[in-house]
Structures are given as C-alpha cells and as structure tokens.
C-alpha positions as CSV (number, residue, x, y, z in Angstrom):
1,M,0.8,33.2,-30.3
2,K,-1.1,30.5,-28.0
3,R,-4.0,32.8,-27.5
4,R,-3.9,33.8,-31.2
5,N,-4.4,30.0,-32.0
6,F,-7.0,29.3,-29.0
7,L,-9.3,32.5,-30.1
8,A,-9.0,31.2,-33.8
9,A,-9.7,27.7,-32.8
10,A,-12.3,28.7,-30.8
11,S,-14.1,31.2,-32.9
12,A,-14.1,28.3,-36.1
13,A,-15.6,25.9,-33.7
14,L,-18.4,28.3,-32.5
15,L,-19.0,29.3,-36.0
16,A,-19.2,26.0,-37.6
17,G,-22.6,25.6,-35.6
18,C,-23.9,28.8,-36.4
19,N,-26.5,28.0,-38.9
20,R,-28.1,25.5,-36.8
21,V,-28.2,27.6,-33.8
22,A,-29.0,30.8,-35.4
23,E,-32.2,29.7,-37.0
24,S,-34.2,30.0,-33.6
25,E,-35.1,33.2,-31.7
26,S,-33.2,31.9,-28.4
27,G,-30.0,30.9,-30.3
28,K,-29.8,34.5,-31.7
29,V,-29.6,36.0,-28.5
30,L,-27.5,33.3,-27.6
31,L,-24.7,34.0,-30.3
32,G,-25.7,38.1,-29.7
33,A,-24.6,37.4,-26.1
34,A,-21.6,35.4,-26.9
35,E,-20.3,38.0,-29.4
36,K,-20.4,40.7,-26.9
37,W,-18.3,38.6,-24.4
38,H,-15.9,37.5,-27.3
39,Q,-15.3,41.4,-28.2
40,R,-14.8,42.8,-24.7
41,A,-12.3,40.0,-23.5
42,H,-10.6,40.5,-26.7
43,R,-10.5,43.9,-26.1
44,L,-9.3,43.2,-22.2
45,L,-6.8,40.8,-23.1
46,T,-4.7,42.9,-25.7
47,D,-4.1,46.5,-26.3
48,R,-6.4,48.1,-28.9
49,T,-3.2,48.7,-31.2
50,A,-1.6,45.5,-30.5
51,L,0.0,44.0,-33.4
52,A,-0.8,40.7,-34.8
53,P,2.4,38.3,-35.2
54,E,4.8,39.0,-38.1
55,Y,6.7,36.5,-39.9
56,P,10.1,36.1,-41.9
57,R,9.5,35.7,-45.6
58,S,10.6,32.3,-45.3
59,A,7.5,31.5,-43.4
60,I,5.3,32.5,-46.7
61,S,3.2,29.5,-47.8
62,P,3.7,27.9,-51.4
63,F,0.2,28.6,-52.1
64,F,-2.0,31.2,-50.6
65,R,-6.0,29.6,-51.6
66,G,-8.8,31.4,-52.7
67,N,-12.0,31.2,-50.8
68,G,-15.9,32.2,-51.4
69,S,-15.6,34.0,-54.6
70,T,-12.6,33.4,-56.6
71,D,-13.5,34.8,-59.9
72,P,-16.6,37.1,-60.1
73,Q,-18.4,36.9,-63.3
74,N,-21.1,39.5,-62.5
75,G,-21.3,43.2,-63.5
76,D,-18.4,44.8,-64.6
77,Y,-15.7,43.2,-62.9
78,P,-15.0,40.6,-66.0
79,R,-14.3,43.9,-68.4
80,H,-12.0,45.0,-65.6
81,A,-10.1,42.1,-65.2
82,A,-9.4,41.8,-69.0
83,E,-8.3,45.1,-69.2
84,G,-5.7,44.5,-66.0
85,F,-8.0,46.9,-63.7
86,V,-6.2,50.2,-65.7
87,N,-9.8,51.5,-65.1
88,W,-10.5,50.1,-61.6
89,R,-11.8,53.0,-59.0
90,L,-11.9,52.8,-55.2
91,E,-14.6,55.4,-53.9
92,V,-14.2,56.8,-50.3
93,R,-17.5,57.9,-49.2
94,G,-20.5,58.4,-46.8
95,L,-20.1,60.6,-43.9
96,V,-16.7,62.2,-44.8
97,H,-15.7,65.8,-45.7
98,K,-14.2,65.1,-48.9
99,P,-15.0,62.0,-51.0
100,L,-12.3,60.7,-53.1
101,S,-12.0,58.1,-55.8
102,L,-8.7,56.5,-56.5
103,S,-7.0,54.6,-59.2
104,L,-4.8,51.7,-58.7
105,D,-2.2,54.5,-59.5
106,N,-3.3,56.8,-56.7
107,I,-3.0,54.1,-54.2
108,R,0.5,52.5,-55.2
109,R,1.6,56.1,-55.4
110,L,0.5,56.2,-51.0
111,P,2.9,55.3,-48.5
112,Q,3.1,51.7,-48.2
113,R,3.1,49.3,-45.4
114,T,4.2,45.9,-46.5
115,Q,3.4,42.4,-43.5
116,V,4.1,39.3,-43.5
117,T,1.0,37.6,-41.6
118,R,-1.2,34.6,-41.2
119,H,-4.7,34.4,-42.4
120,D,-6.8,32.6,-40.2
121,C,-10.3,31.0,-42.1
122,V,-13.3,30.3,-40.1
123,E,-13.0,26.3,-41.9
124,G,-10.3,25.7,-40.4
125,W,-7.2,26.4,-42.7
126,S,-4.3,28.8,-42.1
127,A,-1.6,30.5,-44.5
128,I,1.2,32.9,-44.5
129,G,1.4,35.5,-47.0
130,E,3.2,39.0,-47.8
131,W,0.7,41.9,-48.3
132,T,1.8,45.4,-49.3
133,G,-0.9,48.3,-49.7
134,P,-1.6,51.8,-47.8
135,Q,-2.8,51.6,-44.3
136,L,-6.7,52.1,-44.4
137,S,-6.2,55.3,-41.7
138,L,-4.3,57.5,-44.4
139,L,-7.5,57.0,-46.8
140,L,-9.6,57.9,-44.2
141,D,-7.7,60.9,-42.7
142,E,-7.4,62.2,-46.1
143,A,-11.1,62.1,-46.6
144,G,-12.2,63.6,-43.6
145,L,-14.6,61.5,-40.8
146,Q,-17.4,63.5,-39.9
147,E,-18.4,63.3,-36.3
148,N,-21.3,61.0,-36.3
149,A,-19.2,58.3,-38.3
150,R,-18.8,55.3,-36.5
151,F,-18.3,52.7,-38.6
152,I,-16.5,51.9,-42.1
153,L,-18.1,49.6,-44.4
154,F,-16.5,47.6,-47.4
155,R,-18.4,47.5,-50.7
156,C,-17.0,44.9,-52.9
157,A,-17.9,43.8,-56.7
158,D,-18.6,40.0,-56.1
159,N,-21.9,38.9,-55.8
160,L,-22.7,35.5,-54.2
161,N,-26.3,34.0,-54.5
162,G,-27.5,37.8,-55.7
163,Q,-26.2,39.5,-52.9
164,D,-23.4,41.7,-53.2
165,Y,-20.8,41.1,-50.7
166,Y,-20.0,43.6,-47.8
167,E,-18.1,43.7,-44.5
168,S,-17.5,46.4,-41.8
169,V,-15.4,47.5,-39.1
170,D,-15.8,50.0,-36.0
171,L,-12.9,53.0,-36.0
172,I,-10.5,50.9,-33.5
173,D,-10.0,48.3,-36.5
174,A,-10.1,50.6,-39.2
175,Y,-7.2,52.7,-37.5
176,H,-5.1,49.5,-36.7
177,P,-1.5,50.2,-38.0
178,Q,-1.9,46.9,-40.0
179,T,-5.6,47.6,-41.5
180,I,-4.5,48.1,-44.9
181,I,-6.1,47.8,-48.3
182,A,-3.7,45.3,-50.2
183,H,-3.1,45.3,-54.0
184,S,0.1,42.9,-53.7
185,L,0.6,39.5,-52.5
186,N,4.1,37.9,-52.0
187,G,5.9,40.9,-54.3
188,E,3.1,40.6,-56.9
189,P,0.0,41.8,-57.9
190,L,-3.1,40.3,-55.9
191,P,-4.4,37.5,-58.1
192,I,-8.1,37.1,-59.2
193,R,-8.3,34.2,-56.8
194,N,-7.2,36.7,-53.9
195,G,-9.2,39.5,-54.7
196,A,-7.8,41.4,-57.1
197,P,-7.1,44.4,-57.8
198,L,-8.0,45.8,-54.1
199,R,-8.9,43.9,-50.7
200,M,-9.0,44.8,-47.0
201,R,-6.2,43.2,-44.5
202,I,-7.8,43.4,-41.2
203,E,-5.1,41.1,-39.3
204,R,-6.7,41.1,-36.0
205,Q,-10.3,39.3,-37.4
206,L,-10.7,36.1,-39.2
207,G,-10.5,35.7,-42.8
208,Y,-14.1,36.5,-43.7
209,K,-13.7,40.0,-42.4
210,H,-11.3,41.0,-45.6
211,A,-13.5,41.8,-47.6
212,K,-12.2,41.3,-51.5
213,Y,-12.5,42.9,-55.2
214,L,-13.3,46.2,-52.8
215,T,-15.3,48.9,-54.8
216,A,-15.6,51.2,-52.0
217,I,-15.1,52.2,-48.1
218,E,-17.9,54.2,-47.0
219,A,-18.5,56.0,-43.6
220,V,-21.6,55.0,-42.0
221,A,-23.2,55.9,-38.7
222,S,-25.2,52.8,-38.0
223,L,-25.2,49.0,-39.7
224,D,-28.8,48.8,-39.4
225,D,-30.0,49.5,-42.2
226,I,-27.6,48.4,-44.4
227,G,-28.3,44.3,-46.3
228,L,-29.7,42.5,-43.4
229,G,-28.5,44.9,-40.6
230,Q,-25.9,42.6,-39.1
231,G,-22.8,44.2,-40.7
232,G,-21.6,41.6,-43.3
233,Y,-22.8,39.4,-46.0
234,W,-22.0,36.3,-43.6
235,E,-23.0,38.2,-40.5
236,D,-26.9,38.6,-42.5
237,R,-27.0,35.1,-43.6
238,A,-25.2,32.4,-41.5
239,G,-25.2,33.9,-38.1
240,Y,-21.3,34.8,-38.3
241,Q,-20.1,36.8,-35.7
242,W,-19.7,40.5,-36.6
243,Y,-16.8,41.1,-34.4
244,A,-14.5,38.3,-35.5
245,G,-11.3,39.3,-33.6
246,I,-8.5,36.8,-32.9
C-alpha cells in the first residue's frame, strides 16, 4: 500500500510539470526515458497479475466526483442519455476474428466482477468506489484476438477541444483480472458525471487511463497512426505518460 501511495504521488508530481517540459525536444526525450523506466520498475516491483488493493464497502467515499468531461453534449450522446441508453451499443473490433456489437443488456448478462477500489487522479485527489462489470478479457476472448494485435484501444463518446477522447493499454493490462468494463458504481447504474453508460476500470493505472463514455474497444498492432501517436488524448496533448501504472 505504501508503494502504491508513493507511485501515485510521484506520478502526479511528474505529470504536473509535463506541459512545460514537454514543449522542448530535450524534454520529450527525458519524459520518454522516464516513462520506460517507470514501466520497467513497476513490472519488476510487482507481479504482472498482482491485484490493486480492494476495500470493504464501509470505505466507499460518500461522493465520487466527476472529472474532465462530466456531461458530453456532442454527437448522439445527449439523445442516448435522454433515452436511458437503451439503444447504446459497444463495439469490439479491429484485429479480431469475430467483431462484436453489444447492448447494455448483453453486457449485464455476462459474468460480472465487483470490486471496491481507489481511484487516483493525476490532479492529486482520490476516491473509493464499488465498480461492477464484466472483465475486458471476456470480450477479447469472445472476439478472438488476431496474432498481430498488440494494444487495446478505447474509443469514447466525449469530445474535448474538438478532439474525441481515446485511451489505450497493452495486452498485459487488458487481461489483468481487475480490468473491467464498468456499468455500475456503488450498486447503481453509472452516473453521467462518471462516464455513463460504460467506462473502463484499469485499477493498476492512474485515472486518466480509465476511459469514460465507452463506445468501442479496438485491437490494434500499433498506436503510431492513432491520434497524435502517443496512445491517448492527454498523452498526445499534455505530455502525460502512456504507461501510468501505480
């Protein structure tokens, strides 16, 4: 637990200065080297399938704040929200043998995992919540990854500053047992401010990796030609680390 707190604080401190540092070429090289060291150190310190701490329900925070997008108004999202997301679909596509298109009811009928975990935000705040949803690995196995798939990309409905939000992880984090597609927070349908109707929970990484308003899961061979090539919205625009393990 002390190591998790240290890594979360260290990552937040590093990323807080990324905007200034990342403006220079030397800064980009430095941050890239730091990220590779961080990823190797994190993997050496803990087993690849080690679980993030889980808590009793009595530890749940009285209010789980939203962050970033909290009520998307772009595209079809307002209509879906007004309909209670009854027509929402989640696609599993890309380098898979059997693409999927799932309704919320389909997702709720899958085997479910419930976990009470702490969300650590890069801005320095944290909250504990109970999340429920199927493990991402179930959907990936059902779709069947092709041999050249190396990363899992998360497409989202929210749009910030004219750009659609997206995130990505490697297959190690995609198949982690605590990586779930959450449709429920604290026993209730996921609130809009927290990413309704679906969001990722990637419990071994900082909060910006937990993509909200999820529309598609895409298996890809490379991240180079997606967005600006850094693997995520904030990684592209603010120099955030692609690997944000804690």
